[in-house]
Z-matrix of the N, CA and C atoms (Angstrom, degrees):
N
C 1 1.436
C 2 1.522 1 109.34
N 3 1.287 2 116.74 1 140.76
C 4 1.448 3 122.36 2 176.15
C 5 1.525 4 109.25 3 -86.67
N 6 1.340 5 115.37 4 132.23
C 7 1.460 6 120.07 5 179.48
C 8 1.522 7 109.67 6 -72.00
N 9 1.313 8 117.07 7 142.96
C 10 1.465 9 119.55 8 176.59
C 11 1.529 10 109.66 9 -66.45
N 12 1.312 11 116.39 10 160.91
C 13 1.449 12 121.69 11 179.35
C 14 1.528 13 108.11 12 -80.18
N 15 1.323 14 115.88 13 93.15
C 16 1.455 15 121.59 14 -178.26
C 17 1.527 16 109.47 15 -105.09
N 18 1.299 17 116.30 16 135.68
C 19 1.461 18 121.26 17 179.93
C 20 1.522 19 110.47 18 -66.62
N 21 1.322 20 116.14 19 138.96
C 22 1.453 21 122.21 20 173.03
C 23 1.528 22 110.00 21 -117.45
N 24 1.334 23 115.78 22 21.59
C 25 1.457 24 120.40 23 178.32
C 26 1.520 25 109.53 24 -71.34
N 27 1.344 26 116.32 25 139.27
C 28 1.457 27 120.60 26 177.45
C 29 1.522 28 109.23 27 -157.86
N 30 1.306 29 115.86 28 161.19
C 31 1.458 30 121.32 29 178.37
C 32 1.525 31 108.83 30 -74.96
N 33 1.338 32 117.20 31 125.30
C 34 1.454 33 121.81 32 -177.66
C 35 1.529 34 109.76 33 -141.07
N 36 1.347 35 117.02 34 63.45
C 37 1.466 36 119.82 35 -173.97
C 38 1.523 37 113.95 36 -64.23
N 39 1.326 38 119.29 37 -24.00
C 40 1.465 39 120.16 38 -179.59
C 41 1.523 40 112.60 39 -95.00
N 42 1.334 41 117.42 40 -0.24
C 43 1.468 42 120.87 41 176.43
C 44 1.515 43 114.93 42 71.16
N 45 1.310 44 118.23 43 35.43
C 46 1.462 45 121.54 44 178.63
C 47 1.527 46 109.40 45 -57.44
N 48 1.327 47 116.39 46 133.29
C 49 1.458 48 123.14 47 -179.16
C 50 1.527 49 109.63 48 -108.70
N 51 1.340 50 117.45 49 156.60
C 52 1.464 51 119.31 50 177.26
C 53 1.531 52 110.83 51 -65.84
N 54 1.318 53 116.17 52 155.52
C 55 1.467 54 121.34 53 176.56
C 56 1.519 55 110.00 54 -56.37
N 57 1.338 56 116.05 55 141.60
C 58 1.479 57 119.90 56 -177.36
C 59 1.523 58 112.36 57 -70.99
N 60 1.303 59 117.56 58 -35.57
C 61 1.463 60 121.94 59 178.04
C 62 1.523 61 108.20 60 -130.03
N 63 1.329 62 116.60 61 79.37
C 64 1.464 63 119.13 62 -174.49
C 65 1.531 64 114.20 63 -67.89
N 66 1.321 65 117.33 64 -20.08
C 67 1.460 66 120.48 65 -176.66
C 68 1.519 67 108.82 66 -123.72
N 69 1.320 68 116.81 67 122.95
C 70 1.461 69 120.68 68 176.16
C 71 1.521 70 109.26 69 -58.79
N 72 1.333 71 117.53 70 149.81
C 73 1.474 72 120.43 71 -175.54
C 74 1.528 73 115.02 72 -54.30
N 75 1.328 74 118.56 73 -34.44
C 76 1.468 75 120.64 74 -178.03
C 77 1.521 76 113.69 75 -97.72
N 78 1.321 77 117.37 76 3.39
C 79 1.466 78 121.13 77 -178.92
C 80 1.523 79 111.03 78 -83.21
N 81 1.311 80 115.57 79 155.82
C 82 1.460 81 121.33 80 174.17
C 83 1.520 82 108.39 81 -96.89
N 84 1.334 83 117.27 82 148.52
C 85 1.475 84 118.82 83 179.37
C 86 1.531 85 111.53 84 -67.58
N 87 1.329 86 115.22 85 164.10
C 88 1.457 87 120.76 86 179.81
C 89 1.533 88 111.21 87 -63.28
N 90 1.319 89 114.56 88 159.69
C 91 1.464 90 121.30 89 170.02
C 92 1.523 91 104.97 90 -97.31
N 93 1.311 92 116.82 91 123.22
C 94 1.462 93 120.63 92 -178.05
C 95 1.516 94 109.20 93 -135.35
N 96 1.322 95 115.98 94 123.50
C 97 1.457 96 122.50 95 174.90
C 98 1.525 97 106.19 96 -123.09
N 99 1.310 98 118.04 97 119.15
C 100 1.460 99 122.35 98 -172.89
C 101 1.523 100 113.31 99 -61.53
N 102 1.321 101 117.18 100 -47.76
C 103 1.465 102 120.31 101 -174.31
C 104 1.516 103 109.03 102 -145.91
N 105 1.330 104 116.40 103 91.14
C 106 1.458 105 118.59 104 -177.28
C 107 1.520 106 112.61 105 -67.63
N 108 1.318 107 116.83 106 -17.20
C 109 1.464 108 119.95 107 175.68
C 110 1.517 109 113.07 108 -71.95
N 111 1.343 110 116.64 109 -17.20
C 112 1.461 111 121.22 110 -178.36
C 113 1.531 112 112.69 111 -105.61
N 114 1.328 113 116.86 112 11.09
C 115 1.456 114 120.32 113 179.15
C 116 1.528 115 109.07 114 -66.28
N 117 1.332 116 117.69 115 134.41
C 118 1.473 117 119.91 116 179.97
C 119 1.538 118 112.43 117 -58.66
N 120 1.299 119 115.63 118 146.43
C 121 1.463 120 122.78 119 -177.72
C 122 1.531 121 112.17 120 -53.21
N 123 1.311 122 117.68 121 -37.18
C 124 1.468 123 119.93 122 -175.35
C 125 1.526 124 112.96 123 -65.46
N 126 1.323 125 118.83 124 -13.57
C 127 1.459 126 121.05 125 178.16
C 128 1.536 127 112.50 126 -85.81
N 129 1.325 128 116.75 127 -11.35
C 130 1.463 129 120.32 128 174.05
C 131 1.528 130 107.97 129 -75.81
N 132 1.308 131 116.90 130 128.00
C 133 1.464 132 122.79 131 -175.22
C 134 1.529 133 109.07 132 -93.54
N 135 1.347 134 117.56 133 118.23
C 136 1.471 135 119.71 134 178.79
C 137 1.530 136 110.51 135 -62.82
N 138 1.322 137 114.65 136 137.69
C 139 1.458 138 120.13 137 179.57
C 140 1.525 139 110.45 138 -118.16
N 141 1.312 140 116.18 139 -34.23
C 142 1.466 141 123.64 140 177.04
C 143 1.523 142 105.85 141 -161.12
N 144 1.329 143 117.12 142 -179.03
C 145 1.450 144 120.83 143 178.26
C 146 1.530 145 109.68 144 -59.21
N 147 1.331 146 117.22 145 119.01
C 148 1.471 147 123.97 146 179.90
C 149 1.528 148 113.77 147 61.75
N 150 1.316 149 116.42 148 25.30
C 151 1.468 150 122.82 149 175.29
C 152 1.525 151 107.51 150 -130.92
N 153 1.346 152 116.17 151 129.38
C 154 1.466 153 120.52 152 179.39
C 155 1.524 154 108.87 153 -146.23
N 156 1.342 155 115.00 154 159.80
C 157 1.453 156 119.00 155 174.77
C 158 1.522 157 109.50 156 -129.04
N 159 1.314 158 114.65 157 150.11
C 160 1.456 159 122.26 158 176.06
C 161 1.517 160 106.73 159 -110.00
N 162 1.341 161 118.00 160 110.00
C 163 1.458 162 119.42 161 -179.04
C 164 1.522 163 111.58 162 -68.15
N 165 1.341 164 115.48 163 139.11
C 166 1.458 165 121.49 164 179.23
C 167 1.526 166 111.82 165 -121.96
N 168 1.332 167 117.28 166 -36.46
C 169 1.460 168 120.68 167 -179.95
C 170 1.528 169 109.11 168 -160.77
N 171 1.346 170 115.89 169 139.36
C 172 1.461 171 122.16 170 176.83
C 173 1.525 172 108.10 171 -121.18
N 174 1.310 173 117.57 172 106.95
C 175 1.462 174 121.74 173 179.84
C 176 1.516 175 110.72 174 -91.71
N 177 1.334 176 116.52 175 77.08
C 178 1.462 177 120.69 176 -173.77
C 179 1.523 178 113.23 177 -68.77
N 180 1.334 179 118.48 178 -24.70
C 181 1.463 180 119.42 179 179.68
C 182 1.522 181 112.21 180 -85.89
N 183 1.333 182 117.38 181 -14.49
C 184 1.461 183 120.54 182 178.43
C 185 1.521 184 112.97 183 -119.99
N 186 1.331 185 117.93 184 0.44
C 187 1.455 186 121.26 185 173.78
C 188 1.506 187 115.88 186 72.93
N 189 1.337 188 117.20 187 42.39
C 190 1.463 189 120.16 188 177.30
C 191 1.528 190 109.68 189 -137.37
N 192 1.321 191 114.98 190 163.40
C 193 1.462 192 120.27 191 169.71
C 194 1.522 193 108.21 192 -145.03
N 195 1.337 194 114.07 193 156.83
C 196 1.455 195 122.12 194 178.30
C 197 1.518 196 107.17 195 -126.33
N 198 1.301 197 116.46 196 131.43
C 199 1.465 198 120.16 197 178.61
C 200 1.527 199 110.88 198 -154.69
N 201 1.328 200 114.32 199 167.08
C 202 1.455 201 120.60 200 167.45
C 203 1.510 202 106.24 201 -98.41
N 204 1.318 203 116.72 202 134.18
C 205 1.460 204 121.78 203 174.00
C 206 1.515 205 107.01 204 -106.26
N 207 1.334 206 115.62 205 127.49
C 208 1.464 207 120.88 206 179.00
C 209 1.522 208 108.82 207 -119.97
N 210 1.331 209 115.27 208 128.01
C 211 1.458 210 121.26 209 179.96
C 212 1.517 211 107.91 210 -124.40
N 213 1.330 212 115.46 211 125.45
C 214 1.469 213 121.67 212 179.49
C 215 1.527 214 110.78 213 -117.98
N 216 1.319 215 114.63 214 48.50
C 217 1.467 216 121.25 215 175.39
C 218 1.511 217 107.17 216 -159.71
N 219 1.301 218 116.05 217 161.35
C 220 1.464 219 119.14 218 177.25
C 221 1.518 220 108.64 219 -104.01
N 222 1.319 221 114.54 220 166.18
C 223 1.455 222 120.33 221 177.65
C 224 1.516 223 112.24 222 109.78
N 225 1.333 224 114.72 223 -169.13
C 226 1.460 225 121.96 224 -177.96
C 227 1.520 226 109.51 225 -74.14
N 228 1.319 227 115.72 226 125.35
C 229 1.459 228 120.60 227 176.85
C 230 1.524 229 110.03 228 -88.15
N 231 1.338 230 117.04 229 -52.11
C 232 1.461 231 120.02 230 178.68
C 233 1.513 232 110.89 231 -170.32
N 234 1.327 233 114.98 232 156.71
C 235 1.449 234 122.87 233 167.43
C 236 1.520 235 105.25 234 -108.15
N 237 1.332 236 116.90 235 126.72
C 238 1.461 237 119.96 236 -176.17
C 239 1.522 238 111.49 237 -149.55
N 240 1.334 239 114.61 238 156.11
C 241 1.471 240 122.03 239 178.82
C 242 1.512 241 108.72 240 -118.88
N 243 1.334 242 116.23 241 129.93
C 244 1.464 243 122.59 242 -179.10
C 245 1.520 244 112.16 243 -90.15
N 246 1.337 245 115.74 244 142.68
C 247 1.466 246 121.18 245 174.79
C 248 1.524 247 111.58 246 -102.84
N 249 1.320 248 116.73 247 -10.59
C 250 1.455 249 121.98 248 176.80
C 251 1.516 250 108.63 249 -140.14
N 252 1.312 251 115.80 250 174.37
C 253 1.467 252 120.58 251 179.79
C 254 1.522 253 110.75 252 -69.07
N 255 1.322 254 115.17 253 149.05
C 256 1.460 255 122.40 254 174.85
C 257 1.522 256 107.19 255 -127.74
N 258 1.326 257 115.44 256 133.20
C 259 1.462 258 121.17 257 175.03
C 260 1.515 259 107.07 258 -114.69
N 261 1.330 260 116.38 259 138.38
C 262 1.464 261 120.71 260 -176.01
C 263 1.523 262 110.37 261 -140.22
N 264 1.337 263 114.36 262 150.50
C 265 1.464 264 121.84 263 174.83
C 266 1.522 265 106.81 264 -139.14
N 267 1.319 266 116.43 265 119.69
C 268 1.465 267 121.05 266 -178.37
C 269 1.529 268 108.88 267 -78.51
N 270 1.312 269 115.81 268 123.87
C 271 1.463 270 122.11 269 -179.84
C 272 1.526 271 111.10 270 -96.75
N 273 1.334 272 115.55 271 -38.17
C 274 1.465 273 119.93 272 -176.05
C 275 1.526 274 109.13 273 -147.66
N 276 1.317 275 116.01 274 142.35
C 277 1.462 276 120.90 275 177.02
C 278 1.516 277 112.15 276 78.30
N 279 1.326 278 115.30 277 -155.67
C 280 1.452 279 120.71 278 177.67
C 281 1.523 280 109.21 279 -158.74
N 282 1.315 281 114.61 280 162.19
C 283 1.460 282 121.97 281 179.28
C 284 1.528 283 108.63 282 -158.64
N 285 1.323 284 115.50 283 170.83
C 286 1.460 285 120.28 284 178.78
C 287 1.515 286 109.12 285 -152.59
N 288 1.324 287 114.30 286 170.15
C 289 1.466 288 121.62 287 173.16
C 290 1.519 289 107.77 288 -109.40
N 291 1.325 290 116.40 289 136.71
C 292 1.463 291 120.39 290 177.66
C 293 1.523 292 111.34 291 -57.10
N 294 1.312 293 116.77 292 -29.69
C 295 1.458 294 121.93 293 -174.36
C 296 1.535 295 114.18 294 -82.97
N 297 1.336 296 117.95 295 -4.74
C 298 1.471 297 121.33 296 -178.92
C 299 1.527 298 110.15 297 -125.10
N 300 1.329 299 116.97 298 162.87
C 301 1.461 300 120.44 299 -179.50
C 302 1.524 301 112.99 300 -98.69
N 303 1.338 302 119.11 301 1.48
C 304 1.458 303 121.43 302 -179.98
C 305 1.529 304 111.35 303 -96.61
N 306 1.322 305 115.37 304 161.04
C 307 1.463 306 122.58 305 175.64
C 308 1.523 307 107.20 306 -122.68
N 309 1.334 308 116.27 307 126.26
C 310 1.469 309 121.70 308 178.51
C 311 1.528 310 108.00 309 -81.67
N 312 1.324 311 116.28 310 115.58
C 313 1.460 312 122.37 311 -178.99
C 314 1.528 313 109.17 312 -110.03
N 315 1.339 314 116.42 313 174.03
C 316 1.459 315 120.22 314 179.64
C 317 1.517 316 110.46 315 -52.18
N 318 1.314 317 115.54 316 132.21
C 319 1.467 318 126.49 317 -177.81
C 320 1.518 319 114.36 318 75.99
N 321 1.325 320 118.47 319 7.37
C 322 1.466 321 120.33 320 172.97
C 323 1.524 322 109.53 321 -71.47
N 324 1.333 323 115.99 322 148.05
C 325 1.457 324 122.98 323 171.72
C 326 1.511 325 107.68 324 -115.52
N 327 1.320 326 116.63 325 138.55
C 328 1.452 327 122.00 326 -179.41
C 329 1.521 328 108.10 327 -132.43
N 330 1.331 329 117.26 328 133.76
C 331 1.464 330 122.24 329 169.47
C 332 1.517 331 105.76 330 -115.99
N 333 1.310 332 116.00 331 114.90
C 334 1.457 333 121.37 332 -178.49
C 335 1.527 334 108.49 333 -97.80
N 336 1.302 335 116.86 334 126.40
C 337 1.459 336 122.12 335 -175.75
C 338 1.528 337 112.16 336 -76.89
N 339 1.339 338 116.65 337 147.40
C 340 1.462 339 119.45 338 174.11
C 341 1.524 340 110.37 339 -58.81
N 342 1.312 341 116.19 340 144.42
C 343 1.454 342 121.37 341 177.27
C 344 1.514 343 114.92 342 89.65
N 345 1.329 344 117.19 343 -1.08
C 346 1.460 345 120.17 344 -178.54
C 347 1.530 346 110.66 345 -88.88
N 348 1.322 347 115.42 346 139.09
C 349 1.460 348 122.23 347 173.68
C 350 1.514 349 107.65 348 -112.74
N 351 1.329 350 116.32 349 130.35
C 352 1.466 351 119.73 350 -179.57
C 353 1.521 352 110.79 351 -152.85
N 354 1.326 353 114.40 352 162.79
C 355 1.463 354 122.67 353 -174.82
C 356 1.516 355 108.78 354 -117.39
N 357 1.341 356 116.15 355 112.52
C 358 1.460 357 121.89 356 -177.35
C 359 1.520 358 110.68 357 -80.97
N 360 1.350 359 115.34 358 130.48
C 361 1.459 360 122.12 359 -178.58
C 362 1.522 361 109.26 360 -130.91
N 363 1.325 362 116.07 361 135.53
C 364 1.467 363 122.38 362 172.20
C 365 1.527 364 106.77 363 -105.12
N 366 1.352 365 118.62 364 124.42
C 367 1.470 366 121.31 365 -177.75
C 368 1.533 367 112.50 366 -62.99
N 369 1.326 368 114.84 367 158.14
C 370 1.469 369 122.52 368 -177.44
C 371 1.528 370 113.73 369 -58.15
N 372 1.326 371 118.23 370 -33.99
C 373 1.464 372 120.18 371 -174.34
C 374 1.540 373 113.39 372 -91.40
N 375 1.336 374 117.77 373 15.00
C 376 1.466 375 121.64 374 179.08
C 377 1.533 376 108.34 375 -106.91
N 378 1.346 377 117.77 376 106.88
C 379 1.463 378 119.69 377 -178.42
C 380 1.523 379 113.51 378 -73.41
N 381 1.362 380 116.62 379 -26.78
C 382 1.465 381 119.70 380 179.34
C 383 1.525 382 109.17 381 -153.14
N 384 1.323 383 114.53 382 132.49
C 385 1.456 384 121.99 383 175.66
C 386 1.515 385 107.43 384 -119.37
N 387 1.346 386 116.74 385 132.33
C 388 1.464 387 122.06 386 174.40
C 389 1.519 388 107.40 387 -131.17
N 390 1.329 389 115.82 388 124.98
C 391 1.459 390 121.24 389 -179.78
C 392 1.521 391 109.62 390 -134.46
N 393 1.337 392 115.12 391 136.80
C 394 1.461 393 122.40 392 174.13
C 395 1.522 394 107.48 393 -83.78
N 396 1.341 395 117.03 394 126.58
C 397 1.461 396 122.06 395 179.23
C 398 1.524 397 110.76 396 -124.02
N 399 1.318 398 115.77 397 135.63
C 400 1.462 399 123.49 398 169.57
C 401 1.526 400 104.73 399 -115.90
N 402 1.323 401 116.23 400 108.48
C 403 1.464 402 122.25 401 -172.60
C 404 1.530 403 109.39 402 -109.54
N 405 1.334 404 117.05 403 123.13
C 406 1.460 405 120.72 404 174.31
C 407 1.521 406 109.19 405 -103.21
N 408 1.316 407 114.61 406 150.98
C 409 1.464 408 122.78 407 -176.74
C 410 1.531 409 108.35 408 63.74
N 411 1.287 410 118.28 409 -116.64
C 412 1.460 411 121.30 410 -179.47
C 413 1.506 412 109.21 411 -169.17
N 414 1.320 413 115.27 412 -167.27
C 415 1.452 414 119.42 413 178.23
C 416 1.511 415 110.03 414 -155.82
N 417 1.330 416 114.67 415 162.29
C 418 1.460 417 121.33 416 176.28
C 419 1.518 418 108.44 417 -114.49
N 420 1.325 419 114.87 418 147.17
C 421 1.459 420 122.16 419 177.02
C 422 1.524 421 108.84 420 -96.09
N 423 1.335 422 114.95 421 145.11
C 424 1.460 423 121.48 422 -179.90
C 425 1.524 424 111.59 423 -125.39
N 426 1.320 425 114.82 424 149.75
C 427 1.457 426 123.44 425 164.25
C 428 1.520 427 104.00 426 -125.92
N 429 1.332 428 116.06 427 99.50
C 430 1.464 429 119.76 428 -170.54
C 431 1.519 430 108.31 429 67.53
N 432 1.337 431 116.67 430 -123.92
C 433 1.464 432 121.19 431 178.30
C 434 1.524 433 112.10 432 -97.10
N 435 1.325 434 117.42 433 0.41
C 436 1.471 435 122.02 434 -176.17
C 437 1.520 436 110.73 435 -93.16
N 438 1.336 437 116.48 436 127.38
C 439 1.468 438 121.11 437 175.76
C 440 1.529 439 108.25 438 -75.14
N 441 1.332 440 115.77 439 128.76
C 442 1.468 441 120.36 440 -177.62
C 443 1.523 442 113.42 441 -111.80
N 444 1.326 443 117.89 442 -8.95
C 445 1.459 444 120.37 443 178.76
C 446 1.510 445 110.89 444 169.90
N 447 1.323 446 115.08 445 -179.99
C 448 1.459 447 120.45 446 178.04
C 449 1.517 448 109.17 447 -148.54
N 450 1.331 449 115.76 448 161.63
C 451 1.463 450 122.23 449 174.45
C 452 1.509 451 109.36 450 -140.53
N 453 1.325 452 114.54 451 143.87
C 454 1.449 453 121.93 452 172.13
C 455 1.525 454 107.02 453 -151.86
N 456 1.322 455 117.17 454 -174.96
C 457 1.462 456 120.42 455 -177.11
C 458 1.533 457 111.71 456 -57.60
N 459 1.321 458 117.08 457 -34.45
C 460 1.462 459 120.41 458 -176.55
C 461 1.532 460 112.57 459 -74.97
N 462 1.340 461 117.41 460 -38.45
C 463 1.459 462 118.75 461 177.43
C 464 1.529 463 110.59 462 -70.77
N 465 1.354 464 116.75 463 -36.32
C 466 1.477 465 119.65 464 177.67
C 467 1.519 466 110.52 465 -65.61
N 468 1.333 467 117.37 466 -43.57
C 469 1.459 468 120.84 467 179.18
C 470 1.528 469 110.41 468 -64.63
N 471 1.317 470 117.95 469 -41.84
C 472 1.467 471 121.09 470 179.02
C 473 1.532 472 110.61 471 -62.86
N 474 1.330 473 116.94 472 -43.89
C 475 1.460 474 120.24 473 178.54
C 476 1.527 475 110.62 474 -62.13
N 477 1.330 476 116.64 475 -41.07
C 478 1.462 477 120.92 476 178.38
C 479 1.535 478 110.07 477 -64.64
N 480 1.341 479 117.49 478 -43.36
C 481 1.478 480 120.37 479 179.34
C 482 1.535 481 111.03 480 -60.90
N 483 1.318 482 116.10 481 -43.66
C 484 1.474 483 119.70 482 179.26
C 485 1.526 484 110.44 483 -62.02
N 486 1.316 485 116.73 484 -43.07
C 487 1.468 486 120.34 485 179.40
C 488 1.524 487 110.61 486 -64.63
N 489 1.328 488 117.58 487 -44.58
C 490 1.468 489 120.53 488 179.42
C 491 1.525 490 110.12 489 -61.14
N 492 1.323 491 117.05 490 -37.62
C 493 1.463 492 119.93 491 177.82
C 494 1.529 493 110.72 492 -66.33
N 495 1.324 494 117.22 493 -45.79
C 496 1.475 495 121.31 494 178.39
C 497 1.526 496 111.59 495 -59.18
N 498 1.323 497 116.59 496 -39.17
C 499 1.466 498 121.64 497 -178.06
C 500 1.525 499 112.82 498 -87.39
N 501 1.334 500 116.13 499 -0.55
C 502 1.479 501 122.22 500 -177.09
C 503 1.529 502 111.88 501 57.66
N 504 1.319 503 114.87 502 40.27
C 505 1.459 504 121.46 503 176.26
C 506 1.524 505 108.82 504 -90.67
N 507 1.305 506 116.05 505 157.32
C 508 1.454 507 122.46 506 -176.74
C 509 1.534 508 110.65 507 -71.96
N 510 1.327 509 116.41 508 115.93
C 511 1.472 510 121.57 509 179.07
C 512 1.527 511 111.32 510 -62.07
N 513 1.324 512 116.98 511 -24.16
C 514 1.477 513 120.57 512 178.84
C 515 1.539 514 110.61 513 -61.40
N 516 1.332 515 117.50 514 -27.44
C 517 1.473 516 120.02 515 176.52
C 518 1.530 517 110.22 516 -63.25
N 519 1.330 518 116.65 517 -41.32
C 520 1.457 519 119.97 518 176.89
C 521 1.517 520 110.75 519 -69.40
N 522 1.329 521 116.96 520 -40.89
C 523 1.464 522 120.65 521 179.91
C 524 1.526 523 110.90 522 -56.88
N 525 1.331 524 118.04 523 -35.88
C 526 1.455 525 121.21 524 179.43
C 527 1.528 526 112.29 525 -68.53
N 528 1.336 527 117.00 526 -18.53
C 529 1.467 528 120.98 527 179.21
C 530 1.533 529 112.33 528 -90.41
N 531 1.326 530 117.41 529 -8.27
C 532 1.463 531 120.98 530 -176.60
C 533 1.526 532 109.82 531 -84.80
N 534 1.303 533 115.79 532 129.64
C 535 1.473 534 122.38 533 179.34
C 536 1.504 535 109.92 534 -129.14
């Protein structure tokens, strides 16, 4: 995507200059996406019926990933248990956990503690929910007491790679998100 022509003019009476070596020799450059709201539909990775995620960052050396989760259906999405902390920010719509009495609405922030098991639900009157998630470690999915699957940075990256291959998208875009 081409960045819009945005002004970088600012008051600089003392003549401050940029750092001479802004990136350490062994560091990776930042991940920067200008407008994630304008990302083409084909970059959203299907996860289930009417559920998709948009990958933003894969921290393979620290065991985390960052993505947008988009749900276009109501009802129970999943019951899952976290092994690390999860941070979330609701961008659109709302959702809740059966196990809590609060409802996450647009602009809500949630910090989910490691070791918590909860069941994510999107209410009937929400046509689309989009939430930014930063997930550390991973989690397992449950159906009652039976484990039905798991997710971590490696399964999310693999799912994204498979989708990019199916859509004939450039794998280098995903590589730039890996840290």
